[in-house]
C-alpha positions in Angstrom: 122.3 60.6 -36.9 124.3 59.2 -34.1 122.6 61.3 -31.5 119.0 60.7 -32.9 120.5 56.8 -31.6 121.6 58.3 -28.3 118.1 59.8 -28.2 116.5 56.9 -28.7 118.6 55.0 -25.8 117.5 57.7 -23.1 114.5 58.0 -24.0 113.5 54.1 -23.4 115.8 54.5 -20.4 113.6 56.8 -19.2 110.6 54.8 -19.8 112.3 52.2 -18.2 113.0 54.0 -14.7 110.0 55.1 -15.2 108.2 51.2 -15.4 110.9 49.9 -13.0 109.2 53.4 -10.4 105.7 52.4 -10.6 106.2 49.6 -9.8 104.7 48.9 -5.6 107.6 46.8 -5.0 109.7 49.8 -5.8 108.1 51.6 -3.3 108.1 49.2 -0.8 111.5 48.5 -1.4 112.3 52.3 -0.9 110.1 52.8 2.3 112.0 50.2 4.0 115.3 52.0 2.9 114.2 55.1 4.4 113.2 53.3 7.6 116.6 51.9 8.0 118.4 55.0 7.4 115.7 56.7 10.4 117.0 53.5 13.1 121.2 54.3 11.4 120.5 57.9 12.1 118.2 57.7 15.3 120.9 55.2 17.1 124.5 57.3 16.0 122.6 60.7 16.8 121.6 61.8 13.5 124.9 63.3 13.0 125.0 66.3 11.1 126.7 65.0 7.7 124.1 62.7 7.0 121.4 63.8 7.6 122.6 67.1 4.7 124.3 63.8 2.8 121.1 62.1 2.9 119.2 66.0 1.9 120.6 66.3 -1.4 120.6 62.4 -2.3 117.0 62.8 -2.8 116.8 66.3 -4.3 118.8 65.1 -6.7 116.3 62.7 -7.0 113.5 64.0 -7.0 114.8 66.1 -9.2 115.8 63.2 -11.7 112.2 61.6 -11.2 110.8 64.9 -12.2 112.1 64.3 -16.2 111.4 60.9 -15.9 107.8 61.7 -15.4 107.6 64.8 -17.6 109.4 62.8 -20.3 106.5 59.2 -19.7 103.7 61.3 -19.8 104.6 63.6 -22.7 105.0 60.5 -24.2 101.8 59.3 -23.6 99.9 61.9 -24.2 101.1 62.4 -28.3 99.8 58.8 -28.5 96.2 59.3 -27.3 96.4 62.6 -28.8 97.3 60.4 -32.8 95.1 57.5 -31.6 92.3 60.2 -31.2 93.4 61.7 -34.3 93.0 58.0 -36.1 89.7 58.1 -34.6 88.5 61.7 -35.4 89.6 60.6 -39.3 88.1 57.0 -39.8 84.6 58.9 -38.8 82.4 60.0 -42.2 80.1 62.3 -39.7 83.2 63.6 -37.1 85.2 66.8 -37.9 88.0 66.7 -39.3 89.0 70.2 -38.2 89.2 69.4 -34.7 92.2 67.1 -35.9 95.8 68.5 -34.5 93.3 71.0 -32.8 95.8 71.1 -29.3 98.2 73.4 -31.3 95.0 76.0 -32.6 95.6 78.9 -31.1 93.5 79.5 -27.3 90.5 81.6 -29.6 90.1 79.0 -31.5 90.1 76.4 -28.6 87.4 78.4 -26.6 85.3 78.7 -29.6 85.5 75.3 -30.4 84.4 74.8 -26.1 81.4 77.5 -27.1 80.1 75.5 -30.0 79.8 71.9 -28.4 78.2 73.4 -25.0 76.1 74.7 -27.7 75.5 71.4 -29.5 75.6 69.3 -25.5 72.6 72.4 -24.8 70.2 71.7 -27.5 70.2 67.9 -28.1 69.1 68.3 -24.3 66.9 70.9 -25.4 65.3 68.9 -28.5 65.4 65.3 -27.0 62.1 64.6 -24.7 62.4 62.6 -21.9 59.7 59.6 -20.8 58.5 59.3 -17.8 58.2 55.3 -16.8 56.5 54.3 -13.4 58.0 50.9 -12.4 55.1 49.2 -10.6 55.9 45.3 -9.4 52.9 44.1 -8.9 51.5 44.7 -12.4 51.6 42.1 -15.6 52.1 43.0 -18.7 
């Protein structure tokens, strides 16, 4: 039970990091820090040890942000999928077989796509477009 709670905490921290880093103010602060660091490097003659440490720190942050983004995007995608599934279930005309279609084998996805394309093409073929001429000088 304690392990599940720790996963929840990690998830909350990852979402907080994702929310915090997505703000424009955070981006501005990072840019300012990078400019200051570049100026300090230039004044000190670009010491190699500083560059190595900076590169290591940036690589670490990049790796962490990769996982933060992946975690938050996966959660948003799951929530969106659940909402769409609920809309499908709520609509009597909807095909219930498309609920959780993301877990279906590739062959089923390809077949469903072909069916959708054929359906949309048949609708286009059946629809007759009425051309209306616009003449502002004519009064009805």
